[in-house]
N, C-alpha and C positions, 0 to 999 in steps of 0.2 A: 595364336601364341598370346600369351599371357604377358600385358605390359607390365615391366617392375620400373617404378620410380627409384628417384634414388634414395640412398637409406639417409636415413635423420640421424643428426649427430645427438650422442646422448646429452643428457640432461647432467649436468653436476650437480651432484646432492652430494649428502653428508658420506656417503660411503668412500668418495673419489676424492675428497679433502679432509684430510684425518688430522694432520701433522702442520702445526702452524708455527712459525718464529714470530715475535713483535716487540715492539717497544711500549712503554707504558710512564706516564708523565702525571703528578700526583700532590696531594698533599695527604700530608698526616697530621693529627694532633693527637696529644696526649695528655692527661692530666699533671699536673708539678710532680714532681719527684722529692721538691723542697731542698734541693741542692742549693740551688743559686735564689731561690725564694720566688719564682715568677711563679703565675698562676697554671701556665700550662707551659707545655714544649710544641712548637709547631717546624714542620719538618717539609721542605720541597723535595719530593722524592724523583728518581727516574731511574729505569732500571730494562730489565730483558724479561721476557717470559718463553714458555716453551708450552703449547698447547698441543693434547693427544682427544680428538673424539672417540672415545671407547663406542658409544653405541648412538644411534639419533638423540635422546636425550638428555647422555652424560658426556661430559668432557673433563677430563683433568689437567691443572695447568702447576707448572712449576716455574717459578718466579725470584729472580734476583735482582733486590734493589739497594740502593742507598739513598742518601738523603742530607742535607744540611739544615742547621736549625736554624731558623730565621725570627727578627720580629719586629719590628715597626722601623726600626734604622736600618736594617739589612741583616748581614751573618752573624750572628749571635753565640758563636763559638764553641759549636758542636757538632756530631755527627750520627746517623742513626745507619745500620746496616740489616737488612733483614734476608732469610732465604724461606721461603713459603711454600706449599703444597695445598691446594684448592680443590677442590671439584664443585662443578657448574653444571647446573641440572638446566636444560633451555625447554621453556615453556612454549615456543613457538617456533619447532625446529626446523619446519619446513618453508619458514618466511623469510624474505630479506629484511624484515624489522621485525625483533625479536626481543625478550628480554629472558633474563634466567635469576634463579636462585643460588647463590654460591655460599661455601663455609670451606674453611679449613684451618691447618696449622701454620704458625710461623717462630720462628726464632727470632729475637730482637739484639741487637748490640746496640748500645748507645754511648757517646763519649760526650764529656763535656770538658771544653779547654780550659778557659777560666774559673777554677772553682777555689773558693780560700778554704784552708785547712791549717794543721799545727805547723806546717812548712811552710807556709807562704800561697801564694797562687799555685796549685796543682792541677792535672786530671784526672776525672775522675772517671770510671769505665762501670758498665753494668751487662747483663744480658739476661733474657729469660724468654720464657715461653709466650707464646699469645693463642687466643683462639680469634679467628676472622668471620663475621657472617652478616651477609647484605645480600643487593640484588643489583642487577645491571640491565643494562639494554645496549643491544647492538644492531647497526645495520650492517648487511653484505652487500659489496659491489663484485660480485664474482670469488677471484681470490682472494681480494680484500677486505677486511674487516675492522669497522671502526666501533670499539665500545665505550661505556662509561659506566664504571660501578661507584658504589656507595656503599661500606660496609662498618659495625662497630669492631672495637677491639677491645678483647676480653685480656687482660693480662695477668701472668702466674706472677708468684712470688718472686723477688728478685733481691740480691744484694749488690751493693755497687763498693768499691773502694776509694777513697776520699783522700787517700794519702796511707804512708806506711803504717799498717798496724791499723787503721779506721776504717773499718768494713762496716757498714747502715744497710740494715734490712728496709726495703720498699713492700709494703703489702701488696697482694694482687687484688685485682678486681676490676670493673666497666672502667675503663680508662680513657675512651677517645673513639676517634672514626678516622675514616681514610676514604676520601673521593680520588677517582684513578680515571683517567683517559687515557686509552691506550688504542694502536693500530697492529692488527696481526695478518701475517701474509699466508696461508695454505699452501703449502709445497706440493701437499698430493694427498 
C-alpha cells in the first residue's frame, strides 16, 4: 500500500485575496488659490477605500476621503472632499514587501469658511477634477496590508463662488502632492 501524507494547506495568493476594505490617513497639500492670500492649502485627510485585485499585477481602488484645512495654529477654516479611482500596478506581487506605481482621477470639492467678500466674511466653495500619479510601498501580513503612498496632484481648471454673483476662475496645473498611510483587510 502506498502511504499518503496529510494534505498541505493551500498558500494564500492573490487569487484567494482579491477584495479589500481599508482606512487611510494622510496629508494633501495644494498650491494657494489666492482666496485668502496663503501660499498653500494643507489638509489632514482620512477616508475609506475599497480595493479589487483584478490580476496578479493590477489592482483597482475606489477612495472616499474628507479632510480639514490646517495651518500652524490649528484648524484654518476649510474642508476638502474627494472621490477617487486609482489603478495600481504591483511590481513585486508575490512578495510580502512590495512596491507599486499608481495613477488615477479624482473629483475634489473644497470649501473655505472665512473668506472676505463684498458681503463681509462668507464661505467659498469650488470643485474640480484632478489627476494623481505616484508610487507606494506595501507590506502584507496574511490578510492585512499596510501601505504608504506618495503622489503628485494635477488639478483641472476650477471656478469658485466667493459670494453672490462673484465667481472666480482658478487655472489648472501641477498644484501639489499627497502622502497617505493605509491599512487594508483582504476579505476574500
